[in-house]
C-alpha positions in Angstrom: 67.3 107.2 100.7 68.5 110.8 100.4 69.0 113.3 103.1 69.4 117.1 103.3 72.4 118.3 105.1 71.7 121.4 107.3 72.3 124.6 105.8 76.0 125.7 106.3 78.8 127.5 104.6 80.7 124.4 104.0 77.6 122.3 102.6 78.3 123.1 98.9 81.9 122.0 99.2 80.8 118.7 101.1 78.3 117.9 98.2 80.8 118.9 95.4 83.5 116.8 97.1 85.7 119.7 97.6 88.3 119.6 100.4 86.9 121.5 103.3 86.5 121.9 107.3 83.4 121.2 109.4 83.7 122.3 113.0 81.3 120.6 115.5 78.6 123.0 117.0 78.0 120.3 119.6 81.6 120.2 120.8 81.6 121.1 124.5 83.9 120.9 127.4 84.0 117.9 129.7 82.1 115.8 127.4 84.2 112.7 128.3 82.6 112.7 131.8 79.0 112.3 130.4 77.5 109.4 132.4 75.5 108.5 129.7 78.5 107.4 127.3 78.8 103.7 126.6 82.5 103.9 127.6 84.0 105.4 130.7 87.5 107.0 131.0 88.6 104.7 133.6 88.3 101.8 130.9 91.3 103.4 129.2 93.5 102.8 132.2 92.1 99.2 132.4 93.1 98.7 129.1 96.6 99.8 129.5 97.0 97.3 132.5 95.9 94.8 130.2 98.4 95.6 127.5 101.0 95.4 130.3 99.8 91.9 131.5 99.8 90.5 127.9 103.3 92.1 127.1 105.2 89.0 127.9 102.9 86.8 125.6 103.3 89.4 122.9 107.0 89.3 123.1 107.0 85.4 122.9 104.7 85.6 119.8 106.5 88.5 118.0 110.1 88.6 118.3 110.2 92.1 116.9 108.8 93.3 120.3 111.6 92.1 122.4 113.3 95.5 122.3 110.2 97.1 123.9 109.4 94.4 126.3 106.2 93.3 124.5 104.9 96.8 123.9 103.6 98.0 120.6 104.7 101.6 120.3 105.4 104.2 117.6 107.8 107.1 117.4 107.0 110.6 117.7 108.8 112.4 114.8 109.1 116.2 114.4 108.4 117.3 111.1 111.6 119.5 110.6 112.1 119.9 107.0 108.6 118.7 106.1 107.3 121.7 107.7 108.5 123.9 105.1 107.6 121.5 102.3 104.1 121.6 103.6 104.0 125.4 104.4 103.9 125.0 108.0 107.2 126.9 108.8 105.4 130.1 109.8 105.3 131.0 113.6 101.5 130.5 113.8 101.9 126.9 113.0 103.7 125.8 116.4 105.4 122.6 116.5 104.4 119.7 114.4 105.0 116.1 114.9 104.0 112.8 113.1 102.8 110.0 115.3 104.1 107.2 113.2 101.7 104.3 113.7 102.4 103.7 110.1 105.5 102.1 111.3 104.0 100.1 114.3 105.5 96.6 114.7 103.5 93.4 114.2 101.0 94.9 111.6 102.5 98.0 110.2 99.6 100.2 110.9 97.4 101.7 113.8 95.3 98.7 113.6 97.9 96.7 115.5 96.8 98.8 118.5 93.1 97.4 118.2 93.1 94.1 116.3 96.0 92.6 118.3 94.6 93.8 121.6 91.1 92.2 121.0 92.4 89.0 119.7 95.0 88.6 122.6 92.2 89.5 125.4 89.8 87.3 123.8 92.5 84.3 123.9 93.1 85.0 127.5 89.4 85.1 128.4 88.6 81.9 126.4 91.7 79.9 128.0 90.6 81.1 131.5 86.9 80.2 130.9 88.0 76.6 129.7 90.6 76.1 132.4 93.6 76.3 130.2 95.0 79.3 132.0 94.7 79.3 135.9 95.1 82.0 138.5 98.8 82.7 138.8 100.0 80.8 135.6 102.3 82.7 133.3 100.5 84.4 130.4 102.9 82.9 128.1 101.4 79.6 128.8 99.1 80.6 125.9 101.8 80.3 123.3 102.5 76.5 124.1 101.7 73.8 121.6 98.6 72.4 123.6 97.4 75.9 123.8 97.8 76.5 120.2 96.0 73.2 119.5 93.1 74.4 121.7 92.9 77.7 120.1 92.8 75.9 116.6 89.3 74.8 117.2 88.1 78.3 117.1 87.9 80.9 114.2 88.6 84.7 114.6 86.6 86.4 111.8 86.5 90.2 110.9 85.1 92.4 108.0 87.9 94.7 106.7 89.1 96.9 103.9 92.8 95.7 104.8 94.7 96.8 107.5 92.4 95.6 110.5 92.0 92.3 108.6 96.0 92.0 108.5 96.2 92.9 112.2 93.5 90.4 113.1 94.8 87.8 110.9 98.4 88.1 112.0 97.3 88.1 115.8 95.0 85.2 115.4 97.5 83.2 113.4 100.3 83.8 116.0 98.1 82.0 118.7 97.0 79.1 116.5 93.4 80.4 115.8 92.0 79.9 112.3 91.2 83.2 110.8 88.8 84.6 108.1 88.8 88.0 106.9 86.0 89.2 104.8 87.1 92.0 102.6 85.5 94.7 100.4 86.0 94.8 96.7 88.4 97.9 97.0 90.8 95.9 99.3 94.2 96.0 97.9 95.8 92.8 96.3 98.8 92.7 98.3 97.0 92.6 101.6 94.9 89.7 100.3 98.0 88.0 99.4 99.7 88.7 102.6 96.8 87.3 104.5 96.7 84.1 102.3 100.2 83.4 103.1 99.7 83.5 106.6 97.0 80.7 106.4 94.1 83.2 106.7 90.9 82.4 104.5 90.1 85.6 102.8 86.5 86.1 101.5 86.1 88.9 99.1 82.8 90.6 98.4 82.0 92.5 95.4 80.6 95.3 97.5 81.9 97.9 100.0 83.2 97.7 103.4 79.8 97.9 105.2 78.5 94.9 103.3 81.5 93.0 103.9 81.2 93.4 107.8 77.5 92.6 107.6 78.3 89.3 106.0 81.0 88.5 108.6 78.8 89.1 111.3 75.8 87.0 109.9 78.4 84.1 109.4 79.6 84.4 113.1 76.3 84.6 114.5 75.5 81.0 113.2 78.6 79.4 114.5 79.6 79.6 118.1 83.1 78.4 117.2 83.6 81.7 115.5 84.5 84.9 117.4 83.8 88.0 115.3 85.9 91.1 115.8 83.2 93.8 115.1 84.7 97.1 113.7 81.3 98.9 114.0 80.5 98.1 117.6 83.7 96.6 119.4 84.5 98.4 122.8 87.6 96.1 122.8 89.1 97.5 119.7 88.0 101.3 120.8 89.9 100.6 124.1 93.0 99.1 122.5 93.4 102.1 120.3 92.8 104.5 123.4 95.9 103.5 125.1 97.9 105.4 122.4 97.1 108.6 124.1 99.0 107.6 127.3 101.8 106.7 125.1 101.7 110.1 123.4 101.4 111.8 126.8 104.7 110.0 127.9 106.4 111.1 124.7 105.3 114.8 125.1 106.3 114.7 128.6 110.0 113.3 127.8 110.4 116.3 125.3 109.3 118.9 127.9 106.3 119.9 125.7 103.6 121.2 127.8 99.8 120.8 127.2 97.6 123.4 128.8 95.4 126.3 128.2 98.3 128.3 126.7 99.7 125.3 125.0 96.9 123.6 123.0 97.3 120.2 121.5 95.7 119.3 118.0 95.3 115.8 117.0 94.6 114.9 113.2 93.2 111.4 112.7 92.5 109.6 109.5 89.2 108.3 109.8 87.4 105.0 108.3 84.6 103.6 110.1 85.9 105.6 113.3 87.0 103.0 115.7 90.7 103.8 115.7 90.5 107.5 115.6 87.5 107.6 118.0 89.5 105.4 120.4 92.7 107.7 120.3 90.4 110.8 120.6 88.7 109.3 123.5 92.0 108.5 125.3 93.4 112.0 124.5 90.4 113.6 126.1 90.8 111.4 129.3 94.6 112.6 129.4 94.5 116.0 128.2 91.0 117.2 129.0 89.9 120.3 127.2 93.3 121.4 126.0 93.2 118.9 123.2 91.3 119.2 120.3 90.8 116.3 118.1 89.9 116.3 114.3 89.0 113.4 112.0 90.2 113.5 108.4 88.3 111.7 105.5 88.5 111.5 101.8 86.1 113.9 99.9 84.0 111.0 98.5 83.9 109.1 101.7 83.4 111.5 104.6 81.1 109.3 106.5 81.8 110.9 110.0 81.3 114.4 108.5 77.9 113.6 107.0 76.8 111.7 110.2 77.9 114.2 112.6 76.8 117.2 110.4 73.4 115.7 109.8 72.6 115.6 113.6 70.6 112.6 112.8 70.2 109.8 115.5 69.9 107.2 112.6 73.0 106.2 110.7 73.6 108.4 107.5 75.6 107.2 104.5 77.7 109.1 102.1 75.4 107.6 99.5 72.5 109.4 101.0 74.0 112.8 100.3 75.1 111.9 96.6 78.7 110.9 97.1 80.5 107.9 95.6 82.5 106.5 98.3 85.2 105.9 95.8 88.9 106.8 96.8 92.4 105.5 96.6 92.6 105.6 100.3 91.3 102.0 100.8 91.4 102.1 104.6 88.9 105.1 104.5 86.5 103.9 101.9 83.6 103.6 104.2 80.2 104.7 103.5 78.7 104.7 107.0 80.2 105.5 110.5 80.0 103.4 113.5 76.9 104.2 115.4 78.8 103.5 118.7 81.6 105.8 117.7 79.3 108.6 116.6 77.6 108.4 119.8 80.8 108.8 121.8 82.2 111.5 119.5 79.1 113.7 119.3 80.2 116.1 121.9 83.9 115.4 122.0 85.1 115.8 118.5 86.2 119.1 117.4 85.6 118.7 113.8 86.2 116.8 110.6 88.1 117.9 107.4 88.2 116.3 103.9 91.1 115.9 101.5 91.3 115.0 97.8 93.1 111.7 96.6 95.6 113.8 94.4 96.8 115.4 97.7 97.1 112.1 99.5 99.7 111.0 96.8 101.5 114.5 96.8 101.8 114.3 100.5 103.1 110.7 100.2 105.7 111.8 97.9 106.9 114.7 100.3 107.0 112.2 103.2 109.1 109.9 101.5 111.5 112.3 99.8 112.0 114.6 102.9 111.5 112.1 105.8 112.3 108.8 104.2 108.8 107.6 105.6 106.9 104.8 103.4 103.2 105.7 103.8 100.0 104.5 102.3 97.7 107.1 100.6 95.3 107.0 103.4 98.1 107.6 106.0 98.9 110.8 104.6 95.5 112.5 105.0 96.5 113.9 108.6 99.2 116.3 107.1 96.5 118.6 105.9 95.4 119.3 109.5 97.4 122.4 110.5 96.4 124.3 107.5 92.8 123.7 107.9 93.0 124.8 111.7 95.0 127.9 111.2 94.1 129.2 107.6 90.4 127.9 106.9 87.6 130.3 107.9 86.0 127.4 109.9 89.3 126.8 111.6 89.8 130.5 112.4 86.3 130.7 113.7 86.8 127.6 115.9 90.0 128.8 117.5 88.4 132.5 118.1 85.4 130.9 119.7 87.6 128.8 122.1 89.8 131.9 122.7 92.9 130.1 121.6 93.9 131.9 118.4 96.5 133.8 120.5 98.0 130.7 121.6 98.6 129.0 118.3 102.4 129.8 118.0 102.7 127.6 121.4 100.4 124.8 120.1 101.5 121.2 119.2 100.1 119.6 116.2 100.1 115.8 116.0 99.7 114.3 112.7 98.7 110.7 112.9 100.1 108.4 110.1 98.1 105.2 110.1 99.9 102.6 107.8 102.3 102.0 105.1 105.6 100.3 106.2 104.1 96.8 105.3 103.6 98.0 101.6 105.6 96.0 99.2 108.3 97.7 97.2 106.7 97.2 93.8 103.4 98.7 95.2 104.9 101.6 96.8 106.9 102.3 93.6 103.6 102.5 92.0 102.4 105.0 94.6 105.4 107.2 93.8 104.6 106.9 90.1 101.1 108.1 90.6 102.3 110.9 93.0 104.5 112.1 90.0 101.6 112.2 87.7 99.8 114.4 90.2 102.6 117.1 90.7 
């Protein structure tokens, strides 16, 4: 089908696949407290307690977590010299930080927060249901040989463009589950190879991400021994991601960085289907309330959240419906249709969406590597455009003026969420740098 986006100054840019910013006319204070939402703020704190309970098991399964006591955390890195390289050294840009989920342990991407959380909570629930884990038992019981033998009777399945598949596959195999990852045609070969080496069955579909997920769901529905991690609908994934906001709050507090009406906080979150950025945004709204403003970022040819929310449609809208191709080098963001669940939650909670061109992703990848020594995937660099859009784009200026925060921008904090890259093989990363050189 085809749809007509509402008349709006940025509509020509969206349809022509030019970078732009859409701000949400339905954005409103206190949206997180809407009783009609399918998730509740207190579930974020429940998820944090789950993470803490699972920490000894995580530490047992993943030795790299010993230093953090089983916690999966990322650093908050001030941009410093990268601010000047990006043109953000003016007073109006406040302070800028990278939230380096690109370097998360276990899976090397933000998907470690969701995929690992869902697999491990499912394992605990299954073991409890079947009597393998009894009240008062040490959670590390689930890493013992008989538990692994029990879990080997079950398969964890997921549809993915790459990083979610990696996190689910790694987590599942660590506990002894079989694992199957249904991947789209644009999945990167190195991710397929890494999963295969872990003993994960990879099923590649000559179609896009949405089709891969649909096929994974159909297979799981017909086999009770398969547990399906549903990236389109899973509250467990969403809540696993949401706890990152509590972690961020601790990091800002440790640096004595206030977040209040005179010190606004901006989050820039790369978006595929929406689960990871939606979860982080939901958690941030729970923690910081109306003093945080969350923006998704998407490729110009794959802005599924933008077209969904801009359309105002209750039905799902695809980027194909507005004449875009869904072709991008940012494989983790090559998604044609947003999660209906996340769209519902974000309808009044998301400040806006901006779009970026592939050439810019590679340019920023090169800058992040040369200035900060960070290894990022192209999709993980997308957030670096955020401050420019908010401070200088006409829609960004209108947004800040409408909230009365334009005068507070010098005291604002901008968090640029980098979402993947540290697991990229050396040869592949050198290819990224070569491609980046060709665009500069």
